[in-house]
C-alpha positions as CSV (number, residue, x, y, z in Angstrom):
1,M,192.0,-21.1,309.1
2,L,195.6,-20.2,308.2
3,Y,196.8,-21.8,311.4
4,H,195.3,-25.2,310.4
5,L,196.6,-24.8,306.8
6,L,200.1,-23.4,307.3
7,Y,201.0,-25.2,310.6
8,Q,199.1,-28.4,310.7
9,Y,199.3,-29.2,307.0
10,F,202.5,-27.5,305.8
11,D,204.3,-27.6,309.1
12,I,205.4,-24.0,309.1
13,N,206.3,-23.7,312.7
14,L,206.1,-20.0,313.0
15,F,202.3,-20.0,312.8
16,K,201.9,-22.1,316.0
17,Y,202.9,-19.1,318.1
18,I,200.1,-17.1,319.6
19,T,202.2,-13.9,319.6
20,F,203.0,-14.1,315.9
21,R,199.4,-14.8,314.8
22,G,198.2,-12.1,317.2
23,F,200.3,-9.4,315.5
24,L,199.2,-10.7,312.1
25,A,195.5,-10.5,313.3
26,L,196.1,-6.9,314.4
27,L,197.6,-5.8,311.1
28,T,194.9,-7.6,309.1
29,A,192.1,-6.0,310.9
30,F,193.7,-2.5,310.9
31,F,194.6,-2.4,307.2
32,L,191.3,-3.9,306.3
33,S,189.6,-1.1,308.2
34,L,191.6,1.5,306.4
35,V,190.5,0.1,303.0
36,V,186.8,-0.4,303.8
37,Y,185.9,2.5,306.0
38,P,186.1,5.4,303.5
39,Y,183.7,3.6,301.1
40,I,181.2,2.7,303.9
41,I,181.4,6.2,305.4
42,K,180.5,7.7,302.1
43,K,177.5,5.3,301.7
44,L,176.3,5.8,305.3
45,K,176.5,9.6,305.0
46,A,174.3,9.5,301.9
47,I,171.7,7.3,303.8
48,Q,172.0,9.6,306.8
49,R,171.1,12.7,304.7
50,L,168.3,10.9,302.9
51,K,166.8,10.0,306.3
52,G,167.2,13.4,307.7
53,G,170.0,12.6,310.1
54,Y,169.8,11.8,313.8
55,K,170.5,14.1,316.8
56,R,169.8,13.8,320.5
57,E,167.5,16.7,321.3
58,F,169.1,17.3,324.7
59,L,172.6,17.8,323.2
60,D,172.4,21.2,321.4
61,N,176.2,21.5,321.2
62,H,176.2,18.3,319.0
63,A,173.9,19.7,316.3
64,S,176.8,19.7,313.8
65,K,177.0,15.9,314.2
66,K,173.5,15.4,312.9
67,Y,174.7,13.9,309.6
68,T,177.7,12.0,311.0
69,P,176.9,8.3,310.3
70,S,176.7,5.8,313.1
71,M,177.0,2.0,312.9
72,G,180.8,2.1,312.8
73,G,180.7,-0.8,315.2
74,V,179.4,-3.0,312.4
75,L,182.6,-2.6,310.6
76,I,184.6,-3.3,313.8
77,G,182.7,-6.6,314.1
78,I,183.2,-7.6,310.5
79,T,186.9,-6.9,310.4
80,V,187.4,-8.7,313.7
81,F,185.4,-11.7,312.4
82,I,187.4,-11.9,309.2
83,S,190.8,-11.5,311.0
84,S,189.8,-14.1,313.6
85,I,188.7,-16.6,310.9
86,L,192.1,-16.1,309.3
87,W,194.4,-16.3,312.3
88,C,192.6,-18.0,315.2
89,R,192.4,-21.8,315.9
90,F,189.0,-23.3,315.1
91,D,189.4,-26.1,317.6
92,N,189.4,-23.6,320.6
93,F,186.2,-23.5,322.5
94,F,186.8,-20.0,323.9
95,I,187.2,-18.5,320.4
96,W,183.7,-19.7,319.5
97,V,182.4,-18.2,322.7
98,V,183.8,-14.7,322.2
99,L,182.8,-14.8,318.5
100,F,179.2,-15.6,319.5
101,V,179.3,-12.7,322.0
102,L,180.7,-10.3,319.4
103,I,178.1,-11.2,316.7
104,S,175.0,-11.5,319.0
105,F,175.5,-8.2,320.8
106,G,176.7,-6.6,317.6
107,L,173.5,-7.6,315.8
108,L,171.4,-6.3,318.7
109,G,173.2,-3.0,318.5
110,F,172.9,-2.8,314.7
111,V,169.1,-3.2,315.0
112,D,169.0,-0.4,317.5
113,D,171.2,1.9,315.4
114,W,169.1,1.2,312.3
115,K,165.9,1.9,314.0
116,K,167.3,5.2,315.3
117,L,168.2,6.2,311.8
118,N,164.9,5.2,310.2
119,K,162.4,5.9,313.0
120,K,164.4,8.4,315.1
121,T,164.1,6.0,318.1
122,G,165.8,2.8,318.9
123,I,164.8,-0.4,320.6
124,S,163.1,0.1,323.9
125,G,165.3,-0.2,326.9
126,K,163.4,-3.2,328.2
127,V,163.6,-5.2,325.0
128,K,167.3,-4.4,324.6
129,F,168.0,-5.4,328.2
130,A,166.0,-8.7,327.7
131,F,168.1,-9.6,324.7
132,Q,171.3,-8.8,326.5
133,I,170.3,-11.1,329.3
134,F,169.4,-13.8,326.8
135,F,172.7,-13.7,325.0
136,A,174.7,-13.4,328.2
137,S,172.8,-16.4,329.7
138,I,173.7,-18.6,326.7
139,T,177.3,-17.5,327.1
140,A,177.3,-18.1,330.8
141,V,175.7,-21.5,330.7
142,S,178.1,-22.6,327.9
143,L,181.1,-21.6,330.0
144,Y,179.7,-23.2,333.1
145,L,179.1,-26.5,331.4
146,Y,182.6,-26.5,329.7
147,P,184.6,-29.3,331.5
148,K,187.9,-27.2,331.5
149,F,186.3,-24.2,333.1
150,N,185.4,-23.7,336.8
151,S,183.1,-21.6,338.9
152,I,185.8,-20.0,341.1
153,L,186.0,-16.3,341.6
154,Y,189.6,-15.1,342.3
155,F,190.6,-11.9,344.0
156,P,193.4,-9.7,342.8
157,F,196.4,-8.9,345.0
158,F,196.0,-12.3,346.9
159,K,197.7,-15.6,346.1
160,N,195.1,-17.9,347.6
161,L,191.9,-15.9,348.1
162,Y,189.1,-17.2,346.1
163,I,185.4,-18.3,346.3
164,D,183.7,-21.1,344.5
165,L,180.3,-19.7,343.6
166,G,178.9,-22.9,342.2
167,I,175.8,-22.5,340.1
168,L,175.5,-18.9,341.3
169,Y,178.5,-18.2,339.0
170,I,176.1,-18.3,336.1
171,F,174.2,-15.3,337.4
172,F,177.5,-13.5,338.2
173,M,178.7,-14.1,334.7
174,V,175.5,-12.6,333.2
175,F,175.8,-9.6,335.5
176,V,179.4,-9.0,334.4
177,I,178.7,-9.4,330.6
178,V,175.5,-7.2,330.6
179,G,177.0,-4.7,333.0
180,T,180.2,-4.2,331.0
181,S,178.2,-4.0,327.7
182,N,176.0,-1.2,329.1
183,A,178.9,0.6,330.7
184,V,180.8,0.9,327.4
185,N,177.5,2.0,325.8
186,L,177.1,4.8,328.3
187,T,180.7,6.0,327.7
188,D,180.1,6.3,323.9
189,G,179.1,10.0,323.8
190,L,182.1,12.0,322.4
191,D,184.4,11.5,319.4
192,G,186.9,8.8,320.4
193,L,185.8,8.7,324.0
194,A,184.7,5.0,324.3
195,I,187.2,3.5,321.9
196,G,190.2,4.9,323.8
197,P,189.5,3.2,327.1
198,A,188.3,0.1,325.1
199,L,191.7,-0.2,323.4
200,T,193.6,0.1,326.6
201,S,191.3,-2.6,328.2
202,I,191.7,-4.8,325.2
203,S,195.5,-4.5,325.3
204,A,195.6,-5.3,329.0
205,F,193.4,-8.4,328.6
206,S,195.5,-9.6,325.7
207,I,198.3,-9.9,328.2
208,F,196.0,-11.5,330.9
209,S,194.7,-14.0,328.4
210,Y,198.2,-14.9,327.2
211,I,199.4,-15.5,330.7
212,A,196.3,-17.4,331.8
213,G,196.8,-19.8,328.9
214,N,200.5,-20.4,329.6
215,A,201.0,-23.0,332.4
216,V,204.5,-21.7,333.2
217,L,203.7,-18.0,333.3
218,S,200.5,-18.4,335.2
219,N,202.2,-20.6,337.8
220,Y,205.0,-18.1,338.2
221,L,202.6,-15.2,338.7
222,F,200.2,-17.1,340.9
223,L,197.4,-16.8,338.4
224,P,194.8,-19.5,337.6
225,Y,195.8,-21.5,334.6
226,I,192.9,-21.7,332.1
227,E,193.8,-24.2,329.4
228,G,193.1,-22.8,325.9
229,S,192.6,-19.2,327.1
230,G,195.8,-18.0,325.5
231,E,194.2,-18.2,322.1
232,I,191.9,-15.4,323.1
233,A,194.9,-13.1,322.8
234,V,194.8,-13.6,319.0
235,F,191.2,-12.6,318.9
236,L,191.8,-9.6,321.1
237,M,194.7,-8.5,318.9
238,A,192.3,-8.6,316.0
239,L,189.9,-6.5,318.0
240,L,192.7,-4.1,318.9
241,G,193.6,-3.7,315.2
242,A,189.9,-3.1,314.3
243,G,189.6,-0.6,317.1
244,L,192.7,1.3,315.9
245,G,191.3,1.3,312.4
246,F,188.0,2.7,313.7
247,L,189.8,5.4,315.8
248,W,191.5,6.5,312.6
249,F,188.1,7.8,311.4
250,N,186.5,8.4,314.8
251,S,189.1,10.8,316.2
252,F,187.9,14.4,316.6
253,P,186.1,15.5,314.5
254,A,184.6,12.1,313.9
255,D,183.8,10.8,310.4
256,I,181.7,8.0,311.8
257,F,180.4,7.0,315.3
258,M,180.6,3.6,316.9
259,G,176.9,3.3,317.7
260,D,175.4,0.6,319.8
261,S,176.6,-2.0,317.3
262,G,180.1,-1.3,318.6
263,S,179.7,-0.3,322.2
264,L,177.4,-3.2,323.2
265,S,179.5,-5.8,321.5
266,I,182.9,-4.5,322.7
267,G,181.7,-4.2,326.3
268,A,180.2,-7.7,326.2
269,V,183.4,-9.1,324.8
270,L,185.5,-7.4,327.5
271,G,183.2,-8.8,330.2
272,T,183.4,-12.3,328.7
273,V,187.2,-12.3,328.4
274,A,187.4,-11.1,332.0
275,I,185.4,-14.1,333.0
276,I,187.3,-16.6,330.9
277,T,190.7,-15.3,332.3
278,K,189.3,-15.2,335.8
279,Q,190.0,-11.4,336.0
280,E,186.4,-10.2,336.6
281,L,187.4,-8.1,339.6
282,T,190.5,-6.7,337.8
283,L,188.1,-5.6,335.1
284,V,186.8,-3.0,337.5
285,I,190.3,-1.4,337.6
286,V,191.1,-1.8,333.9
287,G,187.7,-0.5,332.9
288,G,187.6,2.2,335.6
289,I,186.4,4.8,333.1
290,F,183.4,2.7,332.2
291,V,182.7,2.2,335.9
292,V,182.7,5.9,336.7
293,E,180.5,6.7,333.7
294,T,178.0,4.1,334.8
295,L,178.1,5.2,338.5
296,S,177.5,8.8,337.4
297,V,174.3,7.8,335.8
298,I,173.1,5.7,338.7
299,I,174.0,8.4,341.2
300,Q,172.3,11.1,339.1
301,V,169.1,9.2,338.7
302,A,168.9,8.0,342.4
303,Y,169.6,11.5,343.7
304,F,167.1,13.1,341.5
305,K,164.4,10.6,342.5
306,L,165.1,11.3,346.2
307,T,165.6,15.0,346.2
308,G,164.3,16.3,342.8
309,R,167.7,17.9,342.2
310,R,170.8,16.9,340.2
311,I,174.4,16.3,341.3
312,F,175.9,16.6,337.8
313,L,174.9,19.2,335.2
314,M,174.3,16.2,333.0
315,A,175.0,12.5,333.0
316,P,176.9,10.5,332.0
317,I,179.7,12.5,333.5
318,H,181.5,13.4,330.3
319,H,178.5,15.6,329.4
320,H,178.9,17.2,332.8
321,F,182.4,18.3,331.8
322,E,181.1,19.5,328.5
323,R,178.6,21.7,330.3
324,L,181.4,23.1,332.4
325,G,182.9,24.4,329.1
326,I,185.8,21.9,328.8
327,P,186.5,21.3,325.0
328,E,185.4,17.9,323.8
329,N,188.8,16.8,322.5
330,K,190.5,17.8,325.8
331,I,188.0,15.6,327.8
332,V,188.6,12.7,325.4
333,V,192.4,12.9,325.6
334,R,192.4,13.2,329.4
335,V,190.1,10.1,329.6
336,W,192.6,8.2,327.4
337,I,195.4,9.2,329.8
338,I,193.5,8.0,332.8
339,S,192.6,4.7,331.1
340,I,196.2,4.0,330.3
341,I,197.2,4.6,333.9
342,L,194.4,2.3,335.1
343,A,195.6,-0.4,332.7
344,I,199.1,-0.1,334.1
345,I,197.8,-0.3,337.6
346,A,195.8,-3.4,336.7
347,L,198.8,-5.1,335.1
348,S,200.8,-4.3,338.2
349,T,198.5,-6.7,340.1
350,L,200.3,-9.5,338.3
351,K,203.3,-9.1,340.6
352,I,201.4,-7.9,343.7
353,R,200.3,-11.2,345.2
């Protein structure tokens, strides 16, 4: 909104720059979070106590968190939306795509969180998965039909290695979006655990999106040029600011949890941005923490069905480390460190071609 007002109508040249609007989007979302969260946390805690709280029965060591409110992801979505409306360009197709993903997956997560609070059980896995497929399919088809987008899958580390998937790219996009959404959701189990790797991933893809949308930089680094994708960096900076604001209150011991309203939407947004910037395979590196968390669940379930025994003391793997006696905050900080290293490795692929 302010881009169209301050640049197009008042010709204030500064506001045409993605980097400048990106930093303003970050600051807007961050300070808005600091103002709003204390009030919302107070209200949610009152509701949580009225409803009797919510605790997963299989996590006895988390009993003290019974009355810690969830649904912090709703505020992440709201602050990102407000900041994006202020600083993003409305004439950019990709901005509307990522906003749709943020809102649709966020609403799905909100319904799940609200049912857990009121009825002690959320949406069934099948229903949740069906809605994820539905929302991801709308996103995938919209991107596939967009004239300035293509169905090519590029491989990191190589200049000219790519595959045109054709119409199969739609199914691949759905897989990436839904898979990333669920991967972040599985990681959300300790105070600050999911938001840390999410912030490093968002930061990395802010850089990827800026480069992909810049014809000179993308050509220099042998990356596919995606016209208009640079504007996503402004949206991601808003998400980064909202995430930092959330972490202010989610750091150990947490005053509020992210909930499915945050984890499902953030994961889906990361998957969508990876698709738009043609960095789907790089996402595996950037979001390595999410990949490991998901694989630990798959391996645990598969091995148990085959042998009747478990490989991990508990899955996802962060609970395995808890059962080994490692303090929660130590697990979280180590995960943050690893996620930063993975983001640096992923960004190094920009020069390894």
